[in-house]
N, C-alpha and C positions, 0 to 999 in steps of 0.2 A: 470373651464370651458375653458381650453386651447384648441386651435385648433390643429388638427393633421396636418401633412405635406401636406395632400391633401385638407386642408381647412375645413374638417368635424369637427363639434363641438361635437356631440354625434353620435358615430358609430352605425351600424346596430344592434349589440348585446349588446350595452352598455345601462344600465338602468340609466336614468337621475335622479337627486334628485327629491323628490316628488313634490316640488313646480314647477320646470321646466317641469316635466312630465305632470302635470295637466293643466298648462297654455298652453303648446304646443299642448296637446290633444284637448283642447277647441278651439284653433285656427283652428285645422283641422275640429272640429265639426261644426264650423261656415260655412265652405264650404259645409260640408255634408248636413246640414239642408236645404240649398238652393235647393237640388234635390227633396225635399218633395213637391215642387210646382207641380211636375209631378203627384204625387199622388192626390193632391187637384184638379187639372184640370181633371184627370181621373174620380174622384168621381162626379164632377159637370157634366161631359159629359154624364154619365149614369143616371143622375137625382136622385141621392141618397139623403137620409136624413142626417141630421147633425150627428146623432148617427153613421150611417154607415161611413161617411167621417172621423170622429174622430177615429173610430176603424181601418179603412183602413190605415190611416196615422201611427197609433201606431204599427200595424203589419208590415208595411213597415220599420219602424225604428228598430223593433226587428230583422227583417231579415238582414238589413244592418249592425246592430251592431254585431250580431252573426257572420255574414260573415266576417266582419273586424277582429274579434278575430281569427277565424279559419285561415284566410289568413296570419296573421302576427305572431301568437304566436310561431310557429315553432314546430308543431307536427311531429312525425316521418314520416308519409306517406302522409300527406296532408298539403297544405299551403306553400307559397313561403318563409315565414320568412322575408319578406321585409315590409317596411312601405307602404302599399297600401290598404287603406280603401275601403269599399264598399259604394255605393250610389244607389238610385233608378235609374235604367238604362233607359235613354231616348230612346235607340235603340229599346226597346221592346214596347214603348208606343202605337204607331199606331196599331200594330198587336194585342196587348192586348185589346185595345178598340174595335177592330173589333170582337174579340172573345166574349167580354162582350155584345156587341149588338146582337150577334147571339144567345148565350146561357147563358147570365148572368155571374155573378162572378164564378159559379161552372165550366163553360167551360174555362174561362180564367185561373183558377187555374190549371186545368188539362193540358192545353197546355203549361203553363210555367214550370210545373213539367217535361213534356216531353222535353222541350228545355234544361232544366238543365241537364237531363240525357244524352242528345246528347253532350253537352259541356264536361261532364265527360268522355264520350266515346272517344272524340277527344283528350283529354289530353295526353294519352300515345303515340299518333302518333307524337306529336311535337318533342319528343326526337329523333325519327327516321329520322326527316327531317332536322337535324342540318346541313347537307352538302349542302342544298339548301338555307341556310340563311347566305351568306358571310357577312363580317363586314359592307360593304357599304349598303346592303339591311336592315340590322338590324338598322343602323343609320337612313335610310329613314323611316322605320316604326315608330321609336321613334319621329322623326320630325312631322310625320303625326298625331300622338296623340296630339301634341300641335296645329297643324293646324286645327284639328277637332273642337276646341273650339273657333275659331276666330269669327264665326258668332254670337254665344251666347254672347261672351265678348263685341264685338263692339256694337251690338244692345242694350245690357244692359247698357253700359257706357254712351250711349246717352239717356237712360231712356225709350227706346221703348219696348212696350209689344206686339203690333200688327202691321202688315204691314199697312202703310199709316198714322201712328201716327205722329203728329207734334213734333218736337224737342223743348223742353223747355230750355231756357237759364239757368235756375237754375239747371236743371238736368245735363247739360253739365259742369257747374262750379263744381258741386258736384263730378262728375265722374273724371274730370281732377285733382281736389284737392286731392281726395282719391288716385289716381294713383301716383301723385308726392310725397305724404307723404310716400307711400309704397316704392317707388324707392329710395328716398333720405335716408329713414331710413335704407334701405338695403345697400346703397353705403357708407354712411358716419357714420351710427350708429355703436356703439360698444356694445358688450355684449348683454344685454337684448333687447335693441332697435333694433338691427339687427335681433336677433332671432325671435322677435315678430313683425316684420315689417308689416305683413298683418293684424294682429289683431289691431295694432295701427292705421293703415289706415282705417280699418273698423269702429272702434269706433269714430275717429275724423270725418270721412266722414258722419257717421250717425248723429252725433251731428250737423254738418253743415246743413244736409238735414232737420232736425227738425226745425232749425232756419230759413232757406230760404223758405221752402215749408210747409205751415200749413197742407196740405193734408196728409203729412206723419204722422203727429200727429193723424189725424182722422183715418187713416189706422191702426195705432198701437192700438188706443183705441177700435175701432170696432172689431179688431181681438181678443182682450183679454177680452172684456167686458162680453160676455156670455159663456166664456170657463172656465171649471172647473180647479182648481189648480192641483188636483190629481184625477186620475180616472183609473180604470182597463178597458181594451178594451171590448167593447160590442160585444158579439158573437151572431149575429143574424142568421136566417135560411140560409142566403147566404153563411155563413162560415162553414156550416155543410155538404156540398155536393161537390163532385168533378166529373166532366164529361169530356168526350173526343169527338172530332169530326174528323174523318179520312180526311175530306175535308180540314182541316186546318193543317194537319201534315207537308206537304211540306213547306208552308210559315214559320212555326215555326222552322223547321230544318234549313232553309236558314238563318233565323235571329239568330239562335243559332251559326251557323258557323261564321257569321259576328261578333257576340258578342265575340266569342273565339278569333278572330283575333284582336279585339280591346283590349281585356285583355292581349293578347300576347304582343302587343305594350306597354301597361302600365307596364307589368312585366319586359320587356326588359329595359325600362327606369328606373324602380325602381332598377334593378340590376346594371345598369351602374352608377347610383347615389350612391348606397349603397356600391358597391365594385368597385371603379374606377380603381383599379390596375389590374383587371382581363384582361388578354390578349385576351381571346375569350369567347363567351357566354357559361355559365354553364346552360345546359338545364334541369338539375334535379330539381332545385327550380322552374323553369318556368313550367315544367310539373305538379309539385305539386300545384303550384299556379292556374293553369287552372282547375285542379281537384277541388280545393277549390271554385273557381268561379262557376263551374257547380253545386256543392253541395249547395252553397248559393242561386243560382237561383231556384233550385228545392225546397229548404226550403221555399223560398218566396212564391212559388206556393202553397205549403202545408199549410202555414199560412193564405193564402188569401191576399197576399200583392203584391205590384208592384214588378216586377222582378228587381233584383239588379245586379250591375256590378261594376268592379273596377273603381276607380276615377282618371282620368288623372290630374285633378286640384290639388288633394291632393299630388300626386307624384311630380308635379311641385312645390308645396309649399315646399316640403322637399328639392328639389334642390335649391330653393331660399334662404332658411334659413340655409342650411348645417346641419340640424338636421334630421338624418335619422334612429334614433332608432326605431326598430319595436315595442318596448313597448309603444311608443306614439300611434301607430295605435291600439294596444290592449286597451289602456286606452280610446281612442276615441270611440271604440266599446262599452266599458262598459258604458261610459257616454251616448252614444246614446240609449242604452237599458234602462237606468234609465230615460232618458228624455221621453221615450215612455209613461211613466205613469204620466207625468206632462204636459198636453196639453196646459196650459196657457203659459208656458215658451216657448214651441215650436211655438205656434202661434205668440208670440212676435218676435222670431228670424226669422220666415218665411216671415215677412213683411219688412225685410231689404231693403232699397232703392236700386232699380236696378242699378243705376250708381255706387254705392259702390261695389256691387257684381261683376259688369262688370270689374271694376279695378282690383279686386283680381284675377279673372280668367285670365285676360290679363297678369298679372305678372307671374302666374304659367305657362301659355302657352308659354310665351317667353323663359323660361328656357328649356322647353321640346323641342321646335323647335331648339334652338341653341345647346343643348347637342346632338341631333340627327345629325345635320349638321356637327358638329365637328367629330362625329364618322364616318359619311359617307365619309368625305374627309381625314380621318386619314392615309390612305394608298395610295400607288401609283395609279394614275388615268390613265384610257385609254379611247379610243373612244367607246369601247363596253359598259362600265359603263355609259357613257354619253347617249347612246341610251336607255339603260335599264331604267335609272332614268328619263330621259326626256320624253320618250313616256309614261311610266307608270304614271307620274305626269300629263301629258296632259289629258289623259283619266280619271284618278282618280279625279282630281280637277274639270273636266267638270261636274261630277255628282252634284257638289255644285253650279257651275256657271250657268249651263243650265239644271236643273232637268226636265224641261218640255220636253226636247228632249227625255229623256229615258222613260218618261211616255207614249210616243207613240211607243216605241220600242217593238219588240216581247218579249214574256214572258221569253224566254231563256236569252236574253240580260239583261232584268230587274233583273234577278236573280243575276248577277255578277256586275252590274253597279248600286249600291245602295247608296254608301257613299264613300268619298275620301279614308278613311283608308283601308277598305277591298278590294276595287277595285284596288288601287295602289299596295297593297301588293301582291295580286294574280297575277297581270300583271307583276310585277317586278320579281317574282319567275319564272314565265313561260318564260319571255323574257331572263332572265339570262341563263336559260338552253338552249334556242334556239340559242342565239348569241354566246354561248361558246361550241356549238355542235362539231365544228371542233377540239377543244382542248380535249374534252372528247373522241372523236374517236381516236385522235392521241395517247392518253395515252394507249388506248387498243391495 
């Protein structure tokens, strides 16, 4: 288990020993399971039965697991071949819920399939746009992938589920304890301790939570008490029809574009982590990765599951542990598929205390932000880049700081000012072209 010159323990194409492969994969699965909360909330919002909720979660796990395998296994024409697992995509949640309220699960399925096909259609275009993504914009996009998880990580580490919740001292202690265990294990740990720093922090943080907060025991017991140990997904009438609504095409196309930009950032980060010696971006695996992401989203719609997306937290975990073997993502996908048939185990994992989850996301996000910043400032800087990055960040981050402002904006503005990552990326690309127009004309 010797480290390479660049600090990587297991490289992108290296197959770790079976023990390390399974434990590393399970560490990633722990993060992937947390996204199932989106599926649970969705099922509750549409007033579904327990049978439907269980089946919906199982199908979501199948879609994410299959998507993780396709993304990472290294097929000739599809998949990036990087450690970049799939999770239930939060970016699709609100629009999927709107579709379900209008036309039930069949409409949601049809619109998610459409979104996946749009993502697949966009994939070939990325390779043709390589000239408009200079190094400093690539770094900016990678940083924003980490910045995008700040809200979830900070609210979770304080144990907050809803706006206005009071902060409990015990939750704060659990969150800070978990965070420091992960950090110290990564900084001062050797071998297995460093490699499994997040898993160690999760386990010890969870144990502390069960000691300090009796309610966590009750959550664990109630989540598993009436859940079957093994079960095949229930296929009710909702899962047997697929419908479409032309009125919802434009919103789903827009969210598909936004999802593609987010996955573009995740795949760029995965490439930078997996192949640190690359001098410039290799757009071939990025294109294949976006194609896999679109296929996985369409597959989720076909199965009747929550739309899936690449996971920035898992990419950040790979950066933190220096274990970037794509076979870990493949193994995590296989484990996720198997777990889809063991609802009791999934129910137990899904009630991990929020402060513990928040700490793990914060660790992963920290690496993403700093990898991106290092890339952004890796080459000679000038005033043009300052304005491109500065203005883009001001408007991009404002979508998170003052979302109510854009809620009152015209529809055209709402289309592009949705979230820090896509907004900043689009503006940075456009401003880079505008501010360098004189240089382009001079070359001609």
